[in-house]
N, C-alpha and C positions, 0 to 999 in steps of 0.2 A: 447527768446521771439526777436522781431525783430521791431526797432523802424523804422519809417515813415523817419528819416533822412537816416538812414543807408541803406535803400531800395532805397530812390531816388538817394544816391549817387552812389552804386552799378548798379543801371540802367544805369545812366548817364554816369559812367567810362564804361563799355560794349558798349552804343552805342557810345561816343566817342572814343573808341578803333577801332570799326568797320570805323567810319568816319576817322581817322586817316591812317588805313588801305588802305581805297579806296583812299586817297590824295596820299599814297607815291606808289602805284600800277600804280596809273595813269600818276605819273612822268616818268615811265619807256616806255609808249606809247606816251610820248611828250606832251606838252599842249602848247598853242598858236597858232600862224599861220604859214603856210608854203607857198610855192609857188601853193601850190596845195588847199589850204582854211585852214580850220580848222582841226589841230592836232586831232588823235584821242582819245588823253586822256583829252581834255579840258572838255567835259560834265562831266564825272566822277568825274575830281577834282574839279568842281564848287559842284558837288552835295556830295562828301566827305567835301568840306568846310560847307558848309550847315548843313549837319547831325554832324561836330564836333562844330558848332556855336550852334546848337539848345542842344548839350548835355550839352557844358560849362552853357548855361541859364538854364537848367532843373537843374544842378549840386549846381549853386547859388541860385534858386529859391527853390529846397529843403532843403538847408543849412538855408534859412532865414525862410523860412515858414515851420518848422518842426511840424510833427503833434508826437501825443504821442504813443504807442505802436500798430502797425498795426496787426502784427501775434503774436498771444498768442499760448499758447500750444495746444489748440484745434485745430486751425487753421493750425498751423505747422503740428499737425498729419495729417488732412485732406489732406493736399498738401504733404505728404509724402505717404498717400496711392496712391496716383494719379501717383507722380513721381518715386517711386522705381519699382513698375513694368514695367513702361515703361524704365527704365533705364537697368533693366535685361534683355527685351526683343532686346533692342539694342544691350547689350552684347553679347546675346546669337546667334544673325544672322551671324556671322563669325566663329562662332564654329560650328553650326547645320545648318544653311543655314536659308532663310527667311520663307520658307513653313511651316518648323516644328516649328519655333520659335514663327511664327503668329498662329499655330496653339495652343501649349501651353499657348502664351498669352491670346487668346481668351478664354480657358479653365478656366485658371485659374482666368481670369476677371469674368465670369459669374457663374463660380462654388463657387467662393468667395462669391458672394453676394446673390445668391438664398439659397445657405446652404441647399442643399434639394438633391434631384434628380442631379445625372451627366448625364443622358441620354440627355438631353437638350444641354448642356455646351459641351458635346462630339461631338455631330451631327453639332453644330455651329463652333467648332474648325475645323472638317474636310471639312464643306462646305465653310470655310473661307481659309484654304489653298488651297482647290480645285477650288475654284473662282480665287485666285490669280494666280495660274497657269494657268488657260483658260483664262483669261484676259490678262496676261504678255505675258507668254510664247508661246501661240497660237494665240491670237488676234493681239498684237502688235509686237511680236516675239523680245522681249526684255528681256534677261536672268537676271533673279534677283540673288541674292549672294546664293551659295550653300554651302557656308562654308567647313571648313575642312572635318566634316562628309559626306559631297556630294563628296568631292575629294575622300576621302577613300572610298566609295562606288563605284566610277566611273562613277558619273554624271558629 
C-alpha cells in the first residue's frame, strides 16, 4: 500500500531532480550577461530554479498535509495492468524493433480485454504496424528503431 506522504515525496523528489539537472546543464551554457546580451543558459537556469523551488514546496506540503493510504492493493493491481505491458513493449523495441513490438502490444492489449476471438486483435495489430510504417517511414521519412532482429534480417 502506498501512502499519500510517500507518493508526494517521490513525485517531489523526481521533479526536483529534473529541476536540478536543468540548473546544472544550463551552467555549461553560461548564465548572466555577456557583451552580446543574455547568455543562452540564463532562461533554462531560471526555469530549473522555479522547478526545484516548486518541488521543495510540494515536498513540504506533502509532508505536512499527509493523507491516508492512496493506493491500496486493488489500485496497485490496476496500475500494474497498465504499466507492465507498456514496460514490456518498451523493452522489446531494442530487440525486435518498433513495428513488431507495436503489433505484439496491440494484439496483447486487445486480446486480453476481449477474451474471445483473436481475429479482430490480429487485424488491429497488423494495421497498427502497417500504419506506423506508412506514416513514419514513407510520409515523414523517419526511420523507427529496427532492433537486433531487424539488423539480423538485413533491414
